[in-house]
N, C-alpha and C positions, 0 to 999 in steps of 0.2 A: 434332782438325783434320782435315778430311775429303779424300778422295782428290781431290776437285775443288778445293780450297782449297790442296792442296800443288802441284798442276799450276799454278795461277795464280802461286805465289809463285815456283816455278821460272821461269816465263815472263818474270816481273818483274824477277829477278834477272839473268836471262842478257839481258834488252833492255838495262837498265840499265847492268849491271857490277856486280861484287861490292864495288869502290871506292866508286862512288856511292851504293849501298844502304847500306855503313857510313856514309858521310856524313849519309846521309836518316835511318839510326838514331837517330844523334846528335841530329839536329835534332828527332825525334820525341820522344826522352827528354826533351829540355830543354823542349819545349810541356807534357809531362805536369808536369814538375817547375813551371813557371810556374803550372799551374792549380792544382796543391797548395798551392803558396805562396800563389797568391790566395785560396785557402780557408783558411789558416793566418791571414793578416794581414786579409783584409778581412771573411769569415767571409761569404762569398757565393757560393761555387763553384756554378754551376749543374750539376746531375746529367748534363744532355745534353753538356755540353762536358766533364765528367770521363769519361763514358762514350766519348766520340769519341776523347778522347787516350788513354785506355786501349787501347781498339781499335786505334789506330795504332800505339803501343808493342807490344801482341801482335804485331801482324803483321811488325813489323820484328825482333823475338825469332825468329820462325819464319824470316825470312828469314836472320839471322845464324847460327840452328843450320844451315840449309842451307848458307851459304857456307863455315862453318867445319868443316864435316862432321860434325856433332854428331847422335847419335841421341836422339829420346825416352826411350828406356829408361836411358841415363846421366844426362839431364839429370833424369829423374825420381829416379834414384837419389841425385844430388847433393840435390836440393829435400829428400827424406826427410832425408838425413842432417844437415841446415843446421836443420831444423824439429826433429829430435830434440836436436841440440845446444843449440837456444834454449830447449826445454822442460826439458830438463836443468838448465839454468842458472836457469830460473824456479824450479823445484821446490827448489832449493838455497837460495833466500832465505828 
């Protein structure tokens, strides 16, 4: 995430309020889920639609990190932990 993008995210969160953006995050995650379900059930998900919803959800994840005071280093550490745990599970099969 660029400095410019971080500044825009801060502006958005401060303008709308953390509570509003938490609700918006739920809405955006639901929209992403709906596109994935559409792909699974109808097998006709448009790549542009999926890309748009992934981008929306990604922005909201960045906003949530700001709202909850989470830094990227800690998020990356947790991601690595979860990836390693899953690889360990796979390797035991």
